[in-house]
C-alpha positions in Angstrom: 17.6 84.9 -12.2 15.5 88.1 -12.3 13.1 86.6 -9.8 16.0 86.1 -7.3 17.0 89.8 -7.7 13.4 90.9 -7.2 13.1 88.8 -4.1 16.3 90.3 -2.7 15.2 93.8 -3.4 11.8 93.1 -1.8 13.5 91.8 1.3 15.7 94.9 1.5 12.7 97.2 1.1 10.8 95.4 3.8 13.9 95.5 6.1 14.3 99.2 5.5 10.6 99.8 6.2 10.8 97.9 9.5 13.9 99.9 10.5 12.1 103.2 9.6 9.0 102.1 11.5 11.2 101.4 14.6 13.0 104.7 14.3 9.7 106.6 14.0 8.2 104.7 16.9 11.2 105.6 19.1 11.0 109.2 18.0 7.3 109.4 18.8 7.9 107.9 22.2 10.8 110.3 23.0 8.8 113.2 21.9 5.9 112.1 24.0 8.2 111.8 27.0 9.5 115.4 26.3 5.9 116.6 26.4 5.4 114.9 29.8 8.6 116.4 31.2 7.7 119.9 30.0 4.2 119.6 31.5 5.7 118.6 34.8 8.2 121.5 34.7 5.4 124.0 33.9 3.5 122.6 36.9 6.5 123.1 39.1 7.0 126.7 37.9 3.4 127.6 38.7 4.2 127.8 42.4 7.9 129.0 42.0 9.2 132.5 42.4 12.4 134.1 41.1 15.1 135.7 43.2 13.2 139.0 43.0 10.1 137.3 44.5 8.0 137.5 41.3 6.0 134.5 40.3 7.3 132.4 37.4 3.9 131.8 36.0 4.7 133.6 32.7 7.6 131.1 32.2 5.2 128.3 33.0 2.8 129.5 30.3 5.6 129.6 27.7 6.6 126.0 28.6 2.9 124.9 28.3 2.7 126.5 24.9 5.8 124.8 23.7 4.6 121.5 25.2 1.4 121.8 23.1 3.5 122.4 20.0 5.7 119.4 20.7 2.6 117.3 21.4 1.4 117.9 17.9 4.8 116.6 16.6 3.9 113.2 18.2 0.9 113.1 15.9 2.9 114.2 12.9 5.5 111.5 13.6 2.9 108.8 14.0 1.3 109.9 10.7 4.6 109.1 8.9 4.7 105.6 10.2 3.6 103.0 7.6 0.1 101.6 8.1 -0.2 97.9 9.1 -1.3 97.1 5.6 1.7 98.4 3.8 
């Protein structure tokens, strides 16, 4: 009987690990999409001007900086995914 319980527990652990891996993969993908969107927005703002006629390049720089920070989150998320050998 103990071996049956160990087998069930092992299956639950593996199922939880697969679910976690899927969630982490989805989070990494969404974060990467956010980086792409922010980079595009920064590019659009490079040539845009506010109502007062001033260029919005300062805002574009802020968005680029945030994009770089978020980009590093993709790596952090990927590093928390289980390795194939686990």
